[in-house]
N, C-alpha and C positions, 0 to 999 in steps of 0.2 A: 726326227722320228722316222724309222724305217718300218715299212709293212711288207711281210713277205707272203707271198700267195703260193700255196702248194698246188701245182697243176696236177700232179699224180702221174700214174702210169697207166697206159691204155694202148690198145692196138686196133687197127680197122683192116679188113680184108675186102675187097670189092672185086666182084666178077660179074659183069653184066647186070642183072637185077638182084644179085645177091650181095648182101652186106653183112658182114660179121663184125660186131664191135664189142669190145669188152674194157671195162675200166676196173683196175685193181685197187685194192686197198693202199694206202700211201705207203705203208710198211714193205710192200712187195719189192722184191729185187728186180732189177733190170734183167738179170739172167732168167728167173722165173717168167717174167712177162714175155721175153723173147721166145722162150721155150714154148709157152702157151701159143703164141702167135704162129710159130712154125708148126705146131701140132694141128692147129685149126687150119692152117693152109694145106697141109698134107691130107687132112680129112676131106677137104673140099676138092683137092686135086684127084683124089681117088673116086670122086663122083663124075669126073670128066673123062671125055673119050680120048683127048689129046694126050700124047706122050711127051709134048714139049712144054714141060712144066719147069719153071725156074723159081728157086727159093733164094732170096737175096737177104742177107743179115749183115749188120756191122758188128754183131756180137761174137767176138772171136771165141769167148769162153763157151757160149751155146754151140757153136759149130765144132769146137774140139770135143765137146761132150757127146755130140752126135757119133763121132768116130770111135768113141770108147765103147767097146763091146761088153765091158764088165761094169758099167755105170750101175748105181744104185738109185739114181733119180727116176722117179716114176713117170714124169712127163717125158723125159729123154727116152726111157724105155718104150713108152707108148708111141712115140715118133718112130723109133726104129722098127717096131712091129707093124706099123700102118703104112710106112712107105712102099711105093711100087718099086719092084726090082727091075 
């Protein structure tokens, strides 16, 4: 007999004393979770004085979506609006 345990999808962002964590419903896509994590990271980076901010992701589809200026994805649009120039 096999038992499967669904871990789920979640992300964490840690900067000094700031911790942002979010667990998604099990039906959430990896794309949506990565998009939300990047969005939260961009929001946090906008509160910092440093211009040396790096966003690292292994989600190629999310990174491609961010380059697409005609995207209809609401989270992607919000990231594009919030990022520092």
